N, C-alpha and C positions, 0 to 999 in steps of 0.2 A: 578551531574543527579538528584537530587531533584527538579531544579529548573524545567525540562524537566518533569518529573512525575507529579507536581504539575498543570502544562501548561495542561497535556493532560488529566488530571482529569477534568479541567475548561473547555475545549471544549466536552468532554464526556456530561458533567452536562449539559451545555448550549445546546447541540444537541441532546441528548438523542438517540443515535443511537441503533439500535434492531442488527447490527453485526458490529463487528468492522475486516477490511482485512488485513493482513500484508502479506508481499511479504517475501518468505524465503530466508536467506541468501546465497549468492552465495559463494561456497567454495573457489574461484579462487580470491577473494578479499584480499589484502595483511591482514596479521594476526590483525596488529592494529586496522584495520578498522573494520573488524570481532567480534573482541572483544568489542569495543565501541558500532559496531551496537548491539549486542547482550544484552547487558544492556539494551539499547534502546528498545530493542523488549521486552525483559523482563517486563522492567516496563509497557509498553502498554499494554499488555498483562494482568498482573496483576492489574491493574486499570480497563481494559475494564471488566474483568469476576467480579471485587468487585462490580462493578455497574449494573451487570446482562445482557452485552451484549454476544452473540455469538461471538465467534471470530472464523476465514476462514483464513487459510493459503493457499498459490498458491505458485505453483513455476516460477519463469520469465515465463519458456516455456509455462505454462498453463495459463497465462495471456495474452502473446501474441496470443497465440490458439484462446482464446475466443473473442478477437478484431479482429485478422487481418486473423484468420481461419489457422493459420500454427505458430506453435510455434517454428520455425526458422525465422519467420520474424524480420526484426532488427526495433530498436527503431524508426526510423522515421516512417517506416509504420504503426506502431503500432500505434504512436500520430496521425497519420492523420488520421485513421479508428476509434480512440475516437472522435475526432473532428467531422468527418462524420457522425459517427453512432448519436453524439448526439447533431448536429447542431452548435456546436460552433466555434467562429473566437479568434485569439489570446490568445488562453490559453496556459500559460506557459508547458513548458515540464514534471517539475514536476508535477502540476494540472492534463496534459495527464495521466502520470503513475501513480497517484493516482484513476483518474477517471477510468482506465484501470483494475485495481483490484479491484474496485468496482464493474464492469459490471460483472466481472468474476462469482460473488456470483450470 
């Protein structure tokens, strides 16, 4: 966890974002995954706030609504819309998911 927190701090220091966006955790995910993600999210939130960044949290349906027009859109449609809105090609799924959360702000 320390390594993850250190790297998050380095990225924030390098890019100096005004805002950090995190997705709310799913309650349907397995307990072990939620527990681990909770620790990572906690580290991210603390480090962002320590560095003066605003933190925004959105649910997956809020993110989908902002990019696809429907909170019930599937991930494929959401990723397609991110690529289309930003004029991107060949963007990885994870990158498209992160950009969708950023668009939500």
